[in-house]
C-alpha positions in Angstrom: 126.7 207.1 151.9 130.5 207.1 152.2 132.4 205.0 149.7 135.0 202.5 150.9 138.6 203.1 149.9 138.6 200.5 147.1 135.5 202.1 145.5 137.2 205.5 145.8 140.3 204.2 144.1 138.3 202.6 141.3 136.4 205.9 140.7 139.7 207.8 140.5 141.1 205.2 138.0 138.0 205.4 135.9 138.0 209.2 136.0 141.7 209.4 134.9 141.0 207.0 132.0 138.1 209.2 130.9 140.2 212.3 131.2 142.7 210.8 128.8 139.9 210.1 126.3 138.9 213.8 126.4 142.4 214.7 125.0 141.7 213.1 121.7 139.9 216.2 120.3 136.9 218.4 120.7 134.4 215.6 119.9 136.1 213.3 122.4 136.0 216.0 125.1 132.3 216.6 124.5 131.5 212.9 124.7 133.5 212.2 127.9 133.6 215.5 129.7 130.6 215.2 132.0 131.2 211.6 133.0 134.9 212.2 133.6 134.3 215.2 135.8 131.5 213.5 137.6 133.6 210.5 138.5 136.5 212.6 139.6 134.4 215.0 141.7 132.6 212.1 143.5 135.9 210.4 144.2 137.5 213.6 145.4 134.7 214.5 147.8 134.8 211.0 149.3 138.6 211.1 149.6 138.5 213.8 152.3 138.5 211.0 154.9 141.3 209.2 153.1 143.5 211.9 151.5 146.3 209.5 150.6 144.0 208.1 147.9 143.8 211.6 146.3 147.5 212.0 146.6 148.2 208.7 144.8 146.1 209.6 141.7 148.3 209.4 138.6 148.6 211.9 135.6 147.8 214.9 137.9 148.9 217.4 135.3 146.5 216.0 132.7 143.7 216.1 135.3 144.5 219.8 136.2 144.4 220.7 132.5 141.1 219.0 132.2 139.7 220.9 135.2 140.8 224.2 133.7 139.1 223.3 130.4 135.9 222.3 132.2 135.9 225.6 134.1 136.5 227.5 130.9 133.9 225.8 128.7 131.2 224.9 131.3 130.3 228.0 133.3 127.4 226.2 135.0 130.0 223.8 136.5 131.9 226.6 138.3 130.5 225.9 141.7 131.4 222.2 141.4 134.8 223.0 140.0 135.3 225.3 143.0 134.3 222.4 145.2 136.9 220.1 143.7 139.8 222.6 143.5 139.2 223.6 147.1 140.1 220.1 148.1 143.0 219.7 145.7 144.7 222.9 146.9 145.2 221.3 150.3 147.1 218.3 148.7 150.8 219.0 148.4 151.3 216.5 145.6 148.5 218.0 143.6 149.8 221.6 144.1 153.4 220.5 143.3 152.2 219.0 140.0 150.4 222.2 139.1 153.3 224.4 140.1 156.0 222.6 138.1 154.0 223.0 134.8 154.5 226.5 133.4 151.5 226.1 131.1 149.2 225.4 134.0 150.6 228.3 136.0 150.1 230.7 133.1 146.6 229.3 132.5 145.2 229.5 136.0 143.0 232.5 135.1 140.8 229.8 133.5 139.8 228.8 137.1 136.5 230.2 138.4 136.9 233.7 139.8 135.6 232.7 143.3 138.4 230.2 143.9 141.3 232.3 142.5 142.3 234.2 145.7 142.7 231.1 147.8 144.3 229.2 144.9 146.9 231.9 144.1 147.7 232.3 147.8 148.3 228.5 148.1 150.2 228.3 144.9 152.8 230.9 146.0 154.0 228.3 148.6 155.2 226.2 145.7 156.3 228.6 143.0 157.2 232.3 142.6 154.5 233.7 140.4 156.2 236.0 137.8 153.2 238.2 137.6 153.1 238.8 141.3 154.9 241.7 143.0 154.8 242.3 146.7 154.2 245.7 148.4 153.3 247.0 151.8 151.3 250.1 152.9 152.3 252.0 156.0 148.8 251.9 157.4 149.8 253.8 160.5 150.3 256.8 158.3 147.0 258.8 158.3 147.9 260.3 155.0 147.5 256.9 153.4 143.8 256.6 154.4 142.5 257.6 150.9 145.0 255.1 149.3 143.8 252.3 151.5 140.2 253.0 150.6 141.0 252.8 146.9 143.0 249.7 147.4 140.0 248.0 149.1 137.8 249.1 146.2 140.3 247.8 143.6 140.8 244.6 145.5 137.1 243.8 145.3 137.4 243.9 141.5 140.6 242.1 141.1 142.0 238.6 141.5 144.3 238.1 144.4 147.8 238.2 143.0 147.0 240.8 140.4 149.1 244.0 140.5 146.9 247.1 140.9 148.1 250.7 140.4 146.4 253.4 142.5 147.0 257.0 143.3 145.9 259.4 146.0 145.4 262.2 143.5 148.9 263.6 143.9 152.1 262.5 142.2 152.4 259.5 144.5 151.4 256.3 142.7 151.6 252.8 144.2 151.8 249.5 142.4 150.4 247.0 145.0 149.7 243.3 145.4 147.0 242.3 147.7 147.2 239.1 149.7 144.4 237.6 151.8 144.4 238.7 155.4 145.1 235.1 156.6 148.4 235.0 154.7 150.5 236.3 157.6 153.1 233.5 157.4 153.6 234.1 153.7 153.8 237.8 154.3 156.5 237.4 156.9 158.6 235.3 154.5 158.5 238.1 151.9 159.2 240.9 154.5 162.3 239.0 155.7 163.5 239.1 152.1 163.1 242.8 151.9 159.8 242.7 149.9 156.7 244.7 150.7 153.3 243.2 151.3 149.8 244.5 151.7 147.3 242.3 153.5 143.6 242.8 153.1 140.6 240.6 153.6 138.2 240.2 150.7 135.2 242.4 151.7 131.5 241.4 151.1 130.0 242.5 147.8 
């Protein structure tokens, strides 16, 4: 049953209070982690029909840090963390809060692997990721077919946004960054700036 806006707001407030309690130390985190995450997750899911309530939540950076810690210390929670982060990455205020905090940006590898490609792609709209370099393959060149195959293989084993180095067996070596195939707008921005981009879709395992 859907929660009314006031109930959603109250759950967010309770969740933020509990998140602050988790910052008091490892014991406090253990004592409050599950309830804090549960309250925030429920409120976030119900806020999809009232996104302004999510945008209005205070202490966003603290909550992001908490979510990273939950992801890192609670592997069984990964699916539920993915569920929450997938909603947050569509909120401009939440992504801006993440992007302006260097510690969070540098710690994003603590997110579950499954959400990282979409998260990195979205984050690049708010901050230039220092560990990301953009390259483009000339796919119309038949001689690059072997390189493309190796790029696909490497991409399936890497996070989006990770620089991969591949070679066709000759002296030619390419350092490439792979972006999701739905990142055409972002790719166009980089191409106009003289940067190179390779777009590939994540293939089924």
